[in-house]
Every structure is written in structure tokens, then in C-alpha cells.
C-alpha positions as CSV (number, residue, x, y, z in Angstrom):
1,X,91.7,30.1,141.9
2,X,94.7,28.1,140.7
3,X,95.9,28.0,137.1
4,X,93.9,24.9,136.2
5,X,90.7,26.5,137.5
6,X,91.4,29.7,135.6
7,X,91.9,27.7,132.4
8,X,88.6,25.8,132.9
9,X,86.7,29.1,133.4
10,X,88.3,30.6,130.3
11,X,87.4,27.4,128.3
12,X,83.8,27.8,129.4
13,X,83.7,31.4,128.4
14,X,85.2,30.7,125.0
15,X,82.7,27.9,124.4
16,X,79.8,30.2,125.4
17,X,81.0,32.9,123.0
18,X,81.3,30.4,120.2
19,X,77.8,29.0,120.8
20,X,76.3,32.6,121.1
21,X,77.9,33.5,117.7
22,X,76.5,30.4,115.9
23,X,73.0,30.5,117.2
24,X,70.0,32.8,117.6
25,X,70.9,33.1,121.3
26,X,71.0,36.5,122.7
27,X,73.3,36.7,125.7
28,X,72.1,39.3,128.2
29,X,75.0,38.9,130.5
30,X,75.6,42.3,132.1
31,X,79.1,43.8,131.8
32,X,80.3,44.5,135.3
33,X,83.2,46.9,136.1
34,X,85.8,44.1,136.2
35,X,84.9,42.7,132.8
36,X,84.7,46.2,131.3
37,X,88.2,46.8,132.5
38,X,89.3,43.6,130.7
39,X,87.4,44.5,127.5
40,X,89.0,48.0,127.5
41,X,92.5,46.5,127.9
42,X,92.0,44.0,125.1
43,X,90.5,46.6,122.7
44,X,93.3,49.1,123.4
45,X,95.9,46.6,122.1
46,X,97.9,46.8,125.3
47,X,99.9,43.7,126.2
48,X,98.1,41.7,128.9
49,X,100.0,42.0,132.1
50,X,100.0,39.4,134.9
51,X,97.8,40.3,137.8
52,X,99.5,39.3,141.0
53,X,96.2,39.3,143.0
54,X,93.0,38.0,141.4
55,X,90.0,40.0,142.6
56,X,86.8,41.3,141.3
57,X,86.7,43.8,144.1
58,X,87.9,47.4,143.7
């Protein structure tokens, strides 16, 4: 994906989170290994580093 596409996907995720937080909606999206890695990095307080290759593969 290019930068513009990444930003659009991020915008969609942010809006979904906002809607989930303000409604009775229960998400149910499974946390895959890639997303868990991201969650762990954010929760650790580490500075976000640029990934040079975007991949959801191991």
C-alpha cells in the first residue's frame, strides 16, 4: 500500500473504534498475530519505528 492508502485504512479503524465506544456494538474482531504485535508495542510505550516492508506474514 502507498501512504495515502495506509492513512485511509487507519482513518477507517479510528472511526470504527469511535463508533464501537459510543454504542452498544460489540466488536468481535479477532486479534491476529500481527495486530497483537502492534498492540504490545503501543502498550509498552516504545517509540513506533518505521517498518521498511509492510507484511502481515511472519
